[in-house]
VMD Tcl script that builds the backbone (N, CA, C; Angstrom):
set m [mol new atoms 450]
animate dup $m
set s [atomselect $m all]
$s set {name element resname resid chain x y z} {
  {N N MET 1 A -24.994 -2.531 -29.064}
  {CA C MET 1 A -23.905 -3.358 -28.555}
  {C C MET 1 A -23.326 -2.697 -27.306}
  {N N SER 2 A -22.971 -3.494 -26.384}
  {CA C SER 2 A -22.409 -3.020 -25.127}
  {C C SER 2 A -20.955 -2.614 -25.289}
  {N N ASN 3 A -20.614 -1.431 -24.776}
  {CA C ASN 3 A -19.207 -1.034 -24.741}
  {C C ASN 3 A -18.443 -1.853 -23.726}
  {N N ALA 4 A -19.084 -2.124 -22.586}
  {CA C ALA 4 A -18.414 -2.873 -21.519}
  {C C ALA 4 A -18.088 -4.298 -21.952}
  {N N PHE 5 A -18.900 -4.852 -22.821}
  {CA C PHE 5 A -18.687 -6.242 -23.236}
  {C C PHE 5 A -18.346 -6.363 -24.721}
  {N N ALA 6 A -17.780 -5.286 -25.313}
  {CA C ALA 6 A -17.331 -5.357 -26.701}
  {C C ALA 6 A -16.300 -6.468 -26.849}
  {N N VAL 7 A -15.484 -6.628 -25.822}
  {CA C VAL 7 A -14.616 -7.803 -25.709}
  {C C VAL 7 A -15.296 -8.671 -24.661}
  {N N PRO 8 A -15.670 -9.882 -25.001}
  {CA C PRO 8 A -16.408 -10.719 -24.053}
  {C C PRO 8 A -15.608 -10.980 -22.774}
  {N N PRO 9 A -16.302 -11.098 -21.652}
  {CA C PRO 9 A -15.597 -11.403 -20.406}
  {C C PRO 9 A -14.962 -12.791 -20.455}
  {N N ALA 10 A -13.938 -12.958 -19.681}
  {CA C ALA 10 A -13.261 -14.252 -19.606}
  {C C ALA 10 A -14.182 -15.273 -18.949}
  {N N PRO 11 A -13.978 -16.530 -19.237}
  {CA C PRO 11 A -14.736 -17.567 -18.527}
  {C C PRO 11 A -14.490 -17.457 -17.015}
  {N N ALA 12 A -15.440 -17.893 -16.236}
  {CA C ALA 12 A -15.381 -17.757 -14.775}
  {C C ALA 12 A -14.084 -18.301 -14.185}
  {N N GLU 13 A -13.601 -19.441 -14.684}
  {CA C GLU 13 A -12.373 -20.028 -14.130}
  {C C GLU 13 A -11.179 -19.105 -14.350}
  {N N GLN 14 A -11.102 -18.504 -15.535}
  {CA C GLN 14 A -10.006 -17.579 -15.822}
  {C C GLN 14 A -10.153 -16.294 -15.026}
  {N N ALA 15 A -11.378 -15.806 -14.883}
  {CA C ALA 15 A -11.619 -14.600 -14.079}
  {C C ALA 15 A -11.223 -14.861 -12.627}
  {N N PHE 16 A -11.583 -16.025 -12.108}
  {CA C PHE 16 A -11.209 -16.370 -10.733}
  {C C PHE 16 A -9.701 -16.338 -10.568}
  {N N ALA 17 A -8.984 -16.970 -11.474}
  {CA C ALA 17 A -7.519 -17.017 -11.382}
  {C C ALA 17 A -6.926 -15.613 -11.454}
  {N N HIS 18 A -7.442 -14.793 -12.342}
  {CA C HIS 18 A -6.934 -13.430 -12.497}
  {C C HIS 18 A -7.140 -12.611 -11.223}
  {N N PHE 19 A -8.367 -12.588 -10.702}
  {CA C PHE 19 A -8.656 -11.746 -9.540}
  {C C PHE 19 A -8.013 -12.289 -8.270}
  {N N ALA 20 A -7.937 -13.596 -8.136}
  {CA C ALA 20 A -7.249 -14.176 -6.979}
  {C C ALA 20 A -5.767 -13.820 -7.016}
  {N N THR 21 A -5.194 -13.833 -8.198}
  {CA C THR 21 A -3.786 -13.471 -8.343}
  {C C THR 21 A -3.565 -12.006 -7.989}
  {N N ARG 22 A -4.431 -11.124 -8.469}
  {CA C ARG 22 A -4.283 -9.698 -8.133}
  {C C ARG 22 A -4.280 -9.498 -6.625}
  {N N LEU 23 A -5.168 -10.181 -5.922}
  {CA C LEU 23 A -5.253 -10.012 -4.469}
  {C C LEU 23 A -4.029 -10.565 -3.744}
  {N N ARG 24 A -3.275 -11.419 -4.378}
  {CA C ARG 24 A -2.024 -11.906 -3.782}
  {C C ARG 24 A -0.938 -10.846 -3.834}
  {N N PHE 25 A -1.072 -9.876 -4.736}
  {CA C PHE 25 A -0.051 -8.855 -4.948}
  {C C PHE 25 A -0.440 -7.475 -4.432}
  {N N GLU 26 A -1.721 -7.247 -4.200}
  {CA C GLU 26 A -2.222 -5.912 -3.859}
  {C C GLU 26 A -3.076 -5.938 -2.599}
  {N N THR 27 A -3.043 -4.820 -1.890}
  {CA C THR 27 A -3.931 -4.590 -0.762}
  {C C THR 27 A -4.358 -3.133 -0.847}
  {N N ASP 28 A -5.172 -2.678 0.099}
  {CA C ASP 28 A -5.595 -1.277 0.039}
  {C C ASP 28 A -5.416 -0.602 1.385}
  {N N ALA 29 A -5.605 0.717 1.389}
  {CA C ALA 29 A -5.373 1.504 2.599}
  {C C ALA 29 A -6.256 1.056 3.753}
  {N N SER 30 A -7.497 0.739 3.480}
  {CA C SER 30 A -8.413 0.322 4.534}
  {C C SER 30 A -7.933 -0.959 5.216}
  {N N ASP 31 A -7.494 -1.934 4.436}
  {CA C ASP 31 A -7.015 -3.191 5.014}
  {C C ASP 31 A -5.699 -2.997 5.764}
  {N N VAL 32 A -4.811 -2.163 5.235}
  {CA C VAL 32 A -3.554 -1.887 5.933}
  {C C VAL 32 A -3.845 -1.167 7.245}
  {N N HIS 33 A -4.746 -0.194 7.214}
  {CA C HIS 33 A -5.113 0.519 8.441}
  {C C HIS 33 A -5.654 -0.453 9.482}
  {N N ALA 34 A -6.549 -1.338 9.078}
  {CA C ALA 34 A -7.119 -2.317 10.009}
  {C C ALA 34 A -6.024 -3.188 10.616}
  {N N ASP 35 A -5.074 -3.636 9.799}
  {CA C ASP 35 A -3.981 -4.480 10.307}
  {C C ASP 35 A -3.078 -3.711 11.269}
  {N N LEU 36 A -2.775 -2.465 10.936}
  {CA C LEU 36 A -1.930 -1.668 11.831}
  {C C LEU 36 A -2.647 -1.402 13.154}
  {N N GLU 37 A -3.928 -1.096 13.091}
  {CA C GLU 37 A -4.710 -0.863 14.313}
  {C C GLU 37 A -4.781 -2.125 15.176}
  {N N ALA 38 A -4.864 -3.276 14.525}
  {CA C ALA 38 A -4.951 -4.550 15.239}
  {C C ALA 38 A -3.589 -5.028 15.730}
  {N N GLY 39 A -2.518 -4.376 15.289}
  {CA C GLY 39 A -1.177 -4.792 15.689}
  {C C GLY 39 A -0.789 -6.154 15.142}
  {N N VAL 40 A -1.166 -6.421 13.904}
  {CA C VAL 40 A -0.861 -7.712 13.276}
  {C C VAL 40 A 0.644 -7.951 13.312}
  {N N ASP 41 A 1.031 -9.095 13.864}
  {CA C ASP 41 A 2.447 -9.462 13.945}
  {C C ASP 41 A 2.994 -9.840 12.575}
  {N N GLY 42 A 4.274 -9.578 12.374}
  {CA C GLY 42 A 4.948 -10.020 11.158}
  {C C GLY 42 A 4.633 -9.191 9.931}
  {N N LEU 43 A 4.158 -7.964 10.123}
  {CA C LEU 43 A 3.854 -7.072 9.010}
  {C C LEU 43 A 4.686 -5.805 9.148}
  {N N VAL 44 A 5.363 -5.425 8.066}
  {CA C VAL 44 A 6.091 -4.165 8.032}
  {C C VAL 44 A 5.578 -3.366 6.843}
  {N N VAL 45 A 5.173 -2.135 7.116}
  {CA C VAL 45 A 4.716 -1.234 6.065}
  {C C VAL 45 A 5.884 -0.313 5.722}
  {N N VAL 46 A 6.225 -0.254 4.448}
  {CA C VAL 46 A 7.396 0.497 4.000}
  {C C VAL 46 A 6.975 1.666 3.120}
  {N N ASP 47 A 7.384 2.855 3.530}
  {CA C ASP 47 A 7.200 4.069 2.744}
  {C C ASP 47 A 8.426 4.207 1.859}
  {N N SER 48 A 8.221 4.106 0.548}
  {CA C SER 48 A 9.355 4.105 -0.382}
  {C C SER 48 A 9.635 5.489 -0.977}
  {N N ARG 49 A 8.989 6.537 -0.441}
  {CA C ARG 49 A 9.193 7.901 -0.951}
  {C C ARG 49 A 10.493 8.484 -0.418}
  {N N GLY 50 A 10.852 9.631 -0.931}
  {CA C GLY 50 A 12.067 10.319 -0.500}
  {C C GLY 50 A 11.910 10.975 0.859}
  {N N ALA 51 A 13.013 11.539 1.344}
  {CA C ALA 51 A 13.066 12.111 2.695}
  {C C ALA 51 A 12.104 13.280 2.881}
  {N N ALA 52 A 11.987 14.168 1.913}
  {CA C ALA 52 A 11.093 15.319 2.061}
  {C C ALA 52 A 9.642 14.870 2.171}
  {N N ALA 53 A 9.248 13.909 1.374}
  {CA C ALA 53 A 7.880 13.391 1.441}
  {C C ALA 53 A 7.625 12.725 2.792}
  {N N TRP 54 A 8.573 11.933 3.271}
  {CA C TRP 54 A 8.463 11.274 4.575}
  {C C TRP 54 A 8.254 12.309 5.671}
  {N N ARG 55 A 9.064 13.358 5.651}
  {CA C ARG 55 A 8.938 14.403 6.672}
  {C C ARG 55 A 7.600 15.117 6.607}
  {N N GLY 56 A 7.027 15.208 5.407}
  {CA C GLY 56 A 5.738 15.866 5.241}
  {C C GLY 56 A 4.576 15.086 5.821}
  {N N GLY 57 A 4.771 13.808 6.044}
  {CA C GLY 57 A 3.740 12.955 6.629}
  {C C GLY 57 A 3.864 11.538 6.121}
  {N N HIS 58 A 3.618 10.591 7.010}
  {CA C HIS 58 A 3.699 9.180 6.642}
  {C C HIS 58 A 2.774 8.368 7.530}
  {N N LEU 59 A 2.557 7.132 7.159}
  {CA C LEU 59 A 1.700 6.257 7.947}
  {C C LEU 59 A 2.356 6.001 9.300}
  {N N PRO 60 A 1.606 6.143 10.392}
  {CA C PRO 60 A 2.163 5.807 11.705}
  {C C PRO 60 A 2.597 4.336 11.714}
  {N N GLY 61 A 3.779 4.094 12.183}
  {CA C GLY 61 A 4.285 2.725 12.230}
  {C C GLY 61 A 5.020 2.293 10.986}
  {N N ALA 62 A 5.011 3.113 9.939}
  {CA C ALA 62 A 5.724 2.752 8.711}
  {C C ALA 62 A 7.227 2.894 8.903}
  {N N VAL 63 A 7.969 2.178 8.078}
  {CA C VAL 63 A 9.421 2.268 8.020}
  {C C VAL 63 A 9.767 3.073 6.780}
  {N N HIS 64 A 10.690 4.014 6.920}
  {CA C HIS 64 A 11.103 4.796 5.757}
  {C C HIS 64 A 12.274 4.103 5.080}
  {N N LEU 65 A 12.057 3.709 3.839}
  {CA C LEU 65 A 13.101 3.048 3.073}
  {C C LEU 65 A 12.892 3.360 1.591}
  {N N PRO 66 A 13.504 4.453 1.126}
  {CA C PRO 66 A 13.353 4.805 -0.287}
  {C C PRO 66 A 13.750 3.640 -1.198}
  {N N THR 67 A 13.058 3.536 -2.298}
  {CA C THR 67 A 13.239 2.405 -3.207}
  {C C THR 67 A 14.699 2.141 -3.550}
  {N N ALA 68 A 15.458 3.174 -3.868}
  {CA C ALA 68 A 16.856 2.991 -4.268}
  {C C ALA 68 A 17.708 2.389 -3.158}
  {N N GLU 69 A 17.274 2.504 -1.906}
  {CA C GLU 69 A 18.052 1.998 -0.773}
  {C C GLU 69 A 17.647 0.583 -0.333}
  {N N ILE 70 A 16.578 0.056 -0.900}
  {CA C ILE 70 A 16.096 -1.262 -0.476}
  {C C ILE 70 A 17.164 -2.345 -0.628}
  {N N PRO 71 A 17.860 -2.443 -1.761}
  {CA C PRO 71 A 18.841 -3.523 -1.896}
  {C C PRO 71 A 19.924 -3.517 -0.816}
  {N N THR 72 A 20.309 -2.340 -0.336}
  {CA C THR 72 A 21.408 -2.277 0.622}
  {C C THR 72 A 20.957 -2.159 2.076}
  {N N ARG 73 A 19.732 -1.688 2.323}
  {CA C ARG 73 A 19.307 -1.437 3.705}
  {C C ARG 73 A 18.152 -2.301 4.205}
  {N N ALA 74 A 17.478 -3.020 3.325}
  {CA C ALA 74 A 16.292 -3.781 3.740}
  {C C ALA 74 A 16.600 -4.736 4.889}
  {N N ALA 75 A 17.676 -5.476 4.787}
  {CA C ALA 75 A 18.003 -6.469 5.818}
  {C C ALA 75 A 18.269 -5.828 7.177}
  {N N LEU 76 A 18.670 -4.559 7.189}
  {CA C LEU 76 A 18.916 -3.851 8.446}
  {C C LEU 76 A 17.622 -3.414 9.123}
  {N N LEU 77 A 16.573 -3.206 8.334}
  {CA C LEU 77 A 15.324 -2.660 8.860}
  {C C LEU 77 A 14.165 -3.643 8.900}
  {N N VAL 78 A 14.217 -4.665 8.056}
  {CA C VAL 78 A 13.104 -5.604 7.934}
  {C C VAL 78 A 13.647 -7.023 8.059}
  {N N PRO 79 A 13.267 -7.724 9.125}
  {CA C PRO 79 A 13.769 -9.094 9.281}
  {C C PRO 79 A 13.408 -9.982 8.085}
  {N N ALA 80 A 14.305 -10.857 7.711}
  {CA C ALA 80 A 14.074 -11.776 6.594}
  {C C ALA 80 A 12.774 -12.539 6.812}
  {N N GLY 81 A 12.027 -12.706 5.744}
  {CA C GLY 81 A 10.778 -13.458 5.811}
  {C C GLY 81 A 9.573 -12.662 6.276}
  {N N THR 82 A 9.788 -11.440 6.713}
  {CA C THR 82 A 8.683 -10.604 7.180}
  {C C THR 82 A 7.822 -10.173 6.000}
  {N N ALA 83 A 6.503 -10.199 6.190}
  {CA C ALA 83 A 5.588 -9.730 5.148}
  {C C ALA 83 A 5.677 -8.212 5.056}
  {N N VAL 84 A 5.838 -7.709 3.843}
  {CA C VAL 84 A 6.031 -6.284 3.602}
  {C C VAL 84 A 4.875 -5.751 2.761}
  {N N VAL 85 A 4.417 -4.552 3.106}
  {CA C VAL 85 A 3.487 -3.796 2.267}
  {C C VAL 85 A 4.197 -2.501 1.908}
  {N N THR 86 A 4.289 -2.219 0.614}
  {CA C THR 86 A 4.953 -0.995 0.158}
  {C C THR 86 A 3.921 0.045 -0.249}
  {N N TYR 87 A 4.282 1.313 -0.031}
  {CA C TYR 87 A 3.462 2.393 -0.573}
  {C C TYR 87 A 4.352 3.540 -1.003}
  {N N CYS 88 A 3.818 4.344 -1.921}
  {CA C CYS 88 A 4.470 5.551 -2.389}
  {C C CYS 88 A 3.408 6.642 -2.416}
  {N N TRP 89 A 3.476 7.588 -3.360}
  {CA C TRP 89 A 2.548 8.714 -3.374}
  {C C TRP 89 A 1.110 8.321 -3.615}
  {N N GLY 90 A 0.836 7.691 -4.720}
  {CA C GLY 90 A -0.554 7.424 -5.061}
  {C C GLY 90 A -0.678 6.639 -6.341}
  {N N PRO 91 A -1.890 6.582 -6.860}
  {CA C PRO 91 A -2.129 5.736 -8.036}
  {C C PRO 91 A -1.426 6.218 -9.296}
  {N N GLY 92 A -0.980 7.464 -9.326}
  {CA C GLY 92 A -0.272 7.963 -10.498}
  {C C GLY 92 A 1.221 7.722 -10.442}
  {N N CYS 93 A 1.670 6.988 -9.437}
  {CA C CYS 93 A 3.094 6.753 -9.219}
  {C C CYS 93 A 3.334 5.251 -9.125}
  {N N ASN 94 A 4.400 4.772 -9.745}
  {CA C ASN 94 A 4.699 3.341 -9.648}
  {C C ASN 94 A 5.848 3.046 -8.678}
  {N N GLY 95 A 6.137 3.996 -7.796}
  {CA C GLY 95 A 7.214 3.796 -6.822}
  {C C GLY 95 A 6.971 2.609 -5.911}
  {N N ALA 96 A 5.741 2.405 -5.476}
  {CA C ALA 96 A 5.450 1.259 -4.612}
  {C C ALA 96 A 5.624 -0.059 -5.364}
  {N N THR 97 A 5.330 -0.035 -6.652}
  {CA C THR 97 A 5.528 -1.232 -7.476}
  {C C THR 97 A 7.010 -1.556 -7.581}
  {N N ARG 98 A 7.815 -0.527 -7.841}
  {CA C ARG 98 A 9.274 -0.743 -7.913}
  {C C ARG 98 A 9.822 -1.206 -6.565}
  {N N ALA 99 A 9.306 -0.635 -5.482}
  {CA C ALA 99 A 9.761 -1.049 -4.149}
  {C C ALA 99 A 9.364 -2.503 -3.875}
  {N N ALA 100 A 8.151 -2.871 -4.254}
  {CA C ALA 100 A 7.710 -4.256 -4.062}
  {C C ALA 100 A 8.591 -5.209 -4.867}
  {N N LEU 101 A 8.936 -4.828 -6.075}
  {CA C LEU 101 A 9.831 -5.652 -6.893}
  {C C LEU 101 A 11.188 -5.806 -6.213}
  {N N ALA 102 A 11.700 -4.730 -5.641}
  {CA C ALA 102 A 12.998 -4.799 -4.956}
  {C C ALA 102 A 12.928 -5.749 -3.763}
  {N N PHE 103 A 11.841 -5.688 -2.988}
  {CA C PHE 103 A 11.697 -6.618 -1.854}
  {C C PHE 103 A 11.538 -8.057 -2.332}
  {N N ALA 104 A 10.756 -8.262 -3.385}
  {CA C ALA 104 A 10.589 -9.615 -3.927}
  {C C ALA 104 A 11.916 -10.169 -4.415}
  {N N THR 105 A 12.735 -9.321 -5.037}
  {CA C THR 105 A 14.053 -9.742 -5.500}
  {C C THR 105 A 14.906 -10.236 -4.334}
  {N N LEU 106 A 14.703 -9.644 -3.158}
  {CA C LEU 106 A 15.448 -10.051 -1.962}
  {C C LEU 106 A 14.813 -11.235 -1.237}
  {N N GLY 107 A 13.679 -11.722 -1.752}
  {CA C GLY 107 A 13.046 -12.905 -1.174}
  {C C GLY 107 A 11.951 -12.626 -0.158}
  {N N TYR 108 A 11.523 -11.388 -0.010}
  {CA C TYR 108 A 10.461 -11.053 0.944}
  {C C TYR 108 A 9.083 -11.307 0.344}
  {N N PRO 109 A 8.144 -11.809 1.147}
  {CA C PRO 109 A 6.748 -11.812 0.690}
  {C C PRO 109 A 6.259 -10.361 0.736}
  {N N VAL 110 A 5.642 -9.889 -0.338}
  {CA C VAL 110 A 5.346 -8.451 -0.436}
  {C C VAL 110 A 4.051 -8.191 -1.190}
  {N N LYS 111 A 3.369 -7.129 -0.764}
  {CA C LYS 111 A 2.202 -6.605 -1.471}
  {C C LYS 111 A 2.369 -5.104 -1.612}
  {N N GLU 112 A 1.696 -4.564 -2.613}
  {CA C GLU 112 A 1.659 -3.121 -2.845}
  {C C GLU 112 A 0.332 -2.576 -2.319}
  {N N MET 113 A 0.375 -1.436 -1.623}
  {CA C MET 113 A -0.847 -0.794 -1.145}
  {C C MET 113 A -1.386 0.114 -2.245}
  {N N LEU 114 A -2.504 -0.282 -2.830}
  {CA C LEU 114 A -3.130 0.514 -3.878}
  {C C LEU 114 A -3.537 1.888 -3.345}
  {N N GLY 115 A -3.383 2.898 -4.168}
  {CA C GLY 115 A -3.775 4.247 -3.781}
  {C C GLY 115 A -2.708 5.006 -3.041}
  {N N GLY 116 A -1.761 4.284 -2.429}
  {CA C GLY 116 A -0.628 4.903 -1.754}
  {C C GLY 116 A -1.010 5.888 -0.667}
  {N N TYR 117 A -0.068 6.769 -0.385}
  {CA C TYR 117 A -0.236 7.782 0.652}
  {C C TYR 117 A -1.460 8.657 0.361}
  {N N GLU 118 A -1.670 8.979 -0.918}
  {CA C GLU 118 A -2.798 9.838 -1.277}
  {C C GLU 118 A -4.116 9.275 -0.773}
  {N N TYR 119 A -4.386 8.016 -1.046}
  {CA C TYR 119 A -5.673 7.455 -0.637}
  {C C TYR 119 A -5.723 7.186 0.854}
  {N N TRP 120 A -4.598 6.926 1.474}
  {CA C TRP 120 A -4.557 6.818 2.940}
  {C C TRP 120 A -5.073 8.129 3.549}
  {N N VAL 121 A -4.539 9.227 3.066}
  {CA C VAL 121 A -4.936 10.551 3.573}
  {C C VAL 121 A -6.384 10.853 3.208}
  {N N ARG 122 A -6.763 10.595 1.964}
  {CA C ARG 122 A -8.129 10.896 1.504}
  {C C ARG 122 A -9.176 10.086 2.252}
  {N N GLU 123 A -8.810 8.906 2.752}
  {CA C GLU 123 A -9.754 8.096 3.511}
  {C C GLU 123 A -9.811 8.501 4.980}
  {N N GLY 124 A -9.045 9.520 5.345}
  {CA C GLY 124 A -9.123 10.061 6.701}
  {C C GLY 124 A -8.296 9.329 7.737}
  {N N PHE 125 A -7.385 8.492 7.301}
  {CA C PHE 125 A -6.547 7.757 8.248}
  {C C PHE 125 A -5.451 8.683 8.785}
  {N N PRO 126 A -4.910 8.367 9.958}
  {CA C PRO 126 A -3.925 9.258 10.579}
  {C C PRO 126 A -2.588 9.232 9.857}
  {N N VAL 127 A -1.909 10.376 9.907}
  {CA C VAL 127 A -0.540 10.478 9.405}
  {C C VAL 127 A 0.330 11.078 10.495}
  {N N ARG 128 A 1.566 10.646 10.522}
  {CA C ARG 128 A 2.526 11.192 11.481}
  {C C ARG 128 A 3.336 12.266 10.786}
  {N N THR 129 A 3.438 13.415 11.436}
  {CA C THR 129 A 4.257 14.516 10.953}
  {C C THR 129 A 5.194 14.922 12.084}
  {N N ALA 130 A 6.052 15.885 11.828}
  {CA C ALA 130 A 6.971 16.371 12.864}
  {C C ALA 130 A 6.207 16.924 14.067}
  {N N SER 131 A 4.997 17.410 13.840}
  {CA C SER 131 A 4.205 17.975 14.946}
  {C C SER 131 A 3.259 16.964 15.569}
  {N N GLY 132 A 3.347 15.706 15.172}
  {CA C GLY 132 A 2.503 14.667 15.773}
  {C C GLY 132 A 1.550 14.035 14.770}
  {N N ILE 133 A 0.542 13.365 15.317}
  {CA C ILE 133 A -0.443 12.673 14.486}
  {C C ILE 133 A -1.521 13.670 14.069}
  {N N ARG 134 A -1.906 13.595 12.804}
  {CA C ARG 134 A -3.009 14.424 12.333}
  {C C ARG 134 A -3.851 13.630 11.340}
  {N N ARG 135 A -5.057 14.109 11.116}
  {CA C ARG 135 A -5.963 13.517 10.130}
  {C C ARG 135 A -6.575 14.640 9.314}
  {N N ARG 136 A -6.829 14.349 8.052}
  {CA C ARG 136 A -7.600 15.259 7.216}
  {C C ARG 136 A -9.029 14.731 7.167}
  {N N PRO 137 A -9.972 15.597 6.835}
  {CA C PRO 137 A -11.348 15.110 6.690}
  {C C PRO 137 A -11.431 14.038 5.608}
  {N N VAL 138 A -12.337 13.110 5.781}
  {CA C VAL 138 A -12.533 12.046 4.801}
  {C C VAL 138 A -13.074 12.654 3.515}
  {N N ASP 139 A -12.482 12.271 2.398}
  {CA C ASP 139 A -12.968 12.670 1.080}
  {C C ASP 139 A -14.169 11.788 0.767}
  {N N ASP 140 A -15.340 12.381 0.629}
  {CA C ASP 140 A -16.542 11.576 0.438}
  {C C ASP 140 A -16.580 10.830 -0.890}
  {N N LEU 141 A -15.627 11.099 -1.781}
  {CA C LEU 141 A -15.541 10.320 -3.016}
  {C C LEU 141 A -14.736 9.038 -2.836}
  {N N THR 142 A -14.067 8.885 -1.693}
  {CA C THR 142 A -13.246 7.695 -1.491}
  {C C THR 142 A -13.821 6.743 -0.460}
  {N N ALA 143 A -14.540 7.245 0.515}
  {CA C ALA 143 A -15.001 6.378 1.600}
  {C C ALA 143 A -16.197 6.997 2.299}
  {N N VAL 144 A -16.904 6.170 2.993}
  {CA C VAL 144 A -17.984 6.615 3.869}
  {C C VAL 144 A -17.493 6.328 5.280}
  {N N GLY 145 A -17.187 7.368 6.033}
  {CA C GLY 145 A -16.533 7.161 7.320}
  {C C GLY 145 A -15.089 6.843 7.046}
  {N N THR 146 A -14.650 5.675 7.461}
  {CA C THR 146 A -13.269 5.273 7.189}
  {C C THR 146 A -13.220 3.965 6.407}
  {N N SER 147 A -14.320 3.629 5.738}
  {CA C SER 147 A -14.337 2.407 4.955}
  {C C SER 147 A -15.296 2.558 3.779}
  {N N CYS 148 A -14.988 1.898 2.679}
  {CA C CYS 148 A -15.916 1.901 1.557}
  {C C CYS 148 A -16.987 0.834 1.764}
  {N N ASP 149 A -16.861 0.086 2.865}
  {CA C ASP 149 A -17.843 -0.936 3.241}
  {C C ASP 149 A -17.908 -2.094 2.247}
  {N N CYS 150 A -16.789 -2.337 1.563}
  {CA C CYS 150 A -16.801 -3.420 0.575}
  {C C CYS 150 A -16.296 -4.698 1.204}
}
mol reanalyze $m
mol bondsrecalc $m
mol representation Tube
mol addrep $m
């Protein structure tokens, strides 16, 4: 008996609805990087980590807005109706999820960047620090070059 199919897969229609729904709520570092490089209008990337983490490095072009401050400061930094992508540390942290919920509560269209800052760095994308832009070598377990080619 198959371990993978010990519980039978959902019918195709249900699988379609499930995966299409996930993609409405989630994006990944590669897609965010491509959008930032292309200068996509109407997109704001929000780093929801604390001040020390922000100073240690963040996505170029990101806005720093810790999750706890979103209810009171979002309107000052992100125009109403702007599409928002939130990120935090990485897959072991739900800070980006909480930040996305806070933006959704305020009426913003929002997605969470899967993998967070960790996978952004591991995929070799640039980070801004106090000393300028830097990149780490690509982790060959996360990407080939700067994309998983999916």
